[in-house]
C-alpha positions in Angstrom: 117.0 136.3 163.9 114.3 133.8 165.1 110.8 135.2 165.4 108.6 134.9 168.4 104.9 134.1 168.0 102.3 134.2 170.7 98.6 133.7 170.6 95.6 132.8 172.7 94.0 129.3 172.5 90.3 129.1 172.7 90.6 125.3 173.0 93.2 123.0 174.5 92.2 119.4 173.8 95.4 118.0 172.2 94.3 119.0 168.8 96.3 122.2 168.3 98.9 121.7 169.6 99.1 118.0 169.7 101.6 116.4 172.1 102.4 112.7 171.7 105.6 110.6 172.0 107.9 113.5 172.7 106.7 115.5 169.8 104.6 118.6 169.7 102.9 119.3 166.4 100.8 122.2 165.1 99.0 120.8 162.1 95.5 122.3 162.2 94.3 125.9 162.9 96.7 128.8 163.0 97.4 128.7 159.2 99.4 131.9 159.1 101.7 130.8 161.9 102.1 127.4 160.2 102.9 129.0 156.9 105.4 131.6 158.1 107.1 130.1 161.1 110.5 128.4 160.5 112.8 126.1 162.6 114.3 128.0 165.6 111.3 130.3 165.9 109.5 130.3 169.2 105.8 129.9 169.8 104.0 130.8 173.1 100.4 129.6 173.6 98.3 131.3 176.3 94.7 130.6 177.3 92.0 132.9 175.9 89.6 134.4 178.3 86.9 131.9 177.1 89.1 129.0 178.1 90.7 130.3 181.3 90.1 133.9 182.4 93.6 134.2 183.9 95.3 133.7 180.4 97.5 131.1 181.8 100.6 129.8 179.9 99.7 126.6 178.2 102.9 125.8 176.2 106.1 127.1 174.8 107.8 125.4 171.8 111.0 126.0 169.8 110.3 124.8 166.3 112.7 122.1 165.3 111.1 120.9 162.1 108.5 121.8 159.4 106.6 119.4 157.1 105.4 121.1 154.0 102.9 120.7 151.2 100.6 118.2 153.0 103.3 115.6 153.5 102.4 115.2 157.1 99.1 113.5 156.1 100.8 110.9 153.9 103.9 110.2 155.9 103.4 106.9 157.9 105.5 108.3 160.8 102.6 110.6 161.6 99.7 108.4 160.8 98.8 107.6 164.4 98.8 111.1 165.7 95.5 112.6 166.8 95.9 115.7 164.7 96.6 113.8 161.5 93.0 114.2 160.5 93.3 114.4 156.7 94.4 111.9 154.0 94.9 111.9 150.3 92.2 110.7 148.0 93.5 111.0 144.5 94.5 114.7 144.0 92.4 115.9 146.9 92.6 115.8 150.7 89.6 114.5 152.6 89.0 114.1 156.3 89.9 110.7 157.8 87.1 108.5 159.1 86.9 108.9 162.9 88.9 112.0 163.1 88.7 113.6 166.5 88.7 117.2 165.4 86.8 119.4 162.9 84.3 117.9 160.5 83.2 120.3 157.8 84.6 121.3 154.3 85.1 124.8 155.7 87.5 123.4 158.3 89.5 121.6 155.7 89.9 124.8 153.6 90.8 126.7 156.8 93.4 124.2 157.7 94.9 123.3 154.3 93.7 125.9 151.9 91.9 125.1 148.6 92.4 122.4 146.0 94.7 121.9 144.1 97.6 123.7 145.7 96.6 123.5 149.4 98.8 126.4 150.3 98.2 126.1 154.1 99.1 122.4 154.4 102.2 123.0 156.5 102.9 121.5 159.9 105.2 122.7 162.6 107.1 120.2 164.8 109.0 120.6 168.0 111.0 118.2 170.1 112.1 121.1 172.4 109.0 122.3 174.2 107.2 122.6 177.5 103.5 121.8 177.6 101.5 122.5 180.7 97.8 122.3 179.6 95.5 122.0 182.6 98.4 122.6 184.9 99.4 125.9 183.4 99.5 129.0 185.5 99.5 132.7 185.2 102.6 133.2 187.4 104.3 134.9 184.5 102.1 138.0 185.0 103.7 139.0 188.2 107.3 138.7 187.0 106.8 139.9 183.4 104.3 142.8 183.3 105.0 143.6 179.7 104.0 140.0 178.7 100.9 140.3 180.9 99.8 143.5 179.2 100.5 142.2 175.7 98.6 139.0 176.3 95.6 140.7 178.1 95.1 143.2 175.3 95.7 140.7 172.5 92.7 140.7 170.2 91.8 139.3 166.9 94.1 139.3 163.9 97.8 139.3 163.5 100.2 142.1 164.5 104.0 142.6 164.1 105.9 144.2 166.9 109.4 145.7 167.1 109.4 146.1 170.9 112.7 144.8 172.0 111.8 144.9 175.7 108.8 142.6 175.2 111.0 140.3 173.0 113.6 140.2 175.8 110.9 139.3 178.4 109.5 136.5 176.3 113.0 135.0 175.9 113.5 135.4 179.6 110.2 133.6 180.3 111.3 130.8 178.1 114.7 130.4 179.9 112.9 130.5 183.3 110.5 127.8 182.2 113.2 125.5 180.8 115.2 125.9 184.1 112.3 125.2 186.4 110.5 122.5 184.3 112.5 119.7 182.9 109.6 117.5 181.8 108.4 118.4 178.3 104.8 117.4 179.3 103.9 118.8 182.7 100.1 118.3 182.5 97.2 116.9 180.6 95.1 118.8 178.0 92.6 121.3 179.5 89.7 119.5 178.0 88.7 116.3 176.1 88.4 116.4 172.2 85.2 117.7 170.7 84.5 117.8 167.0 83.7 121.5 166.8 85.5 124.6 165.4 86.8 125.8 168.7 90.4 125.9 167.6 89.8 128.5 165.0 90.7 131.6 167.0 92.3 134.4 165.1 94.0 136.0 168.1 97.7 135.9 167.2 100.7 138.2 167.4 104.2 138.0 165.8 107.3 139.6 167.2 110.4 140.1 165.1 113.0 142.6 164.3 112.1 142.8 160.6 
């Protein structure tokens, strides 16, 4: 059974997720989600209090592909994407010149893991998503109180839930969004890119039946 991931974004500047040319990618930050999530899983991104106090919905994505072992950063298909911020230099990854996001060795380790294995160097892809960004709303709270409560109390770290009612509501929210919003990109990013560590929030939850 597909898993459902949801988390709060402290930054929404087209870095994580990155939306371009009909493809949503999650290449930096959220290393545990990137490592564990698989095609057909769902990801919901809500705004953290520090970004938007109403915890508005920023995006929903059904994962349709996964690029493993750092291949995202050497595959020419992805070379022009804003979140393709690393490149191979011999046996190591280094940050690309002019990268829009991050900028320290600690960021590289956080995103990819350590040399030589780079165990976190996995990238999630979606061609079936709805991204709202700056035009996201918190309308879901009135219709889905279980989701509202789960998002509002979501703190740091990762949890696994077995609450079928909440899972059902998240699936219902996804169906509603797909019915009401046919454009995959409904709004621009909430803010412009800044080379800081703002993506590195640890607020994340995982819902599954396992």
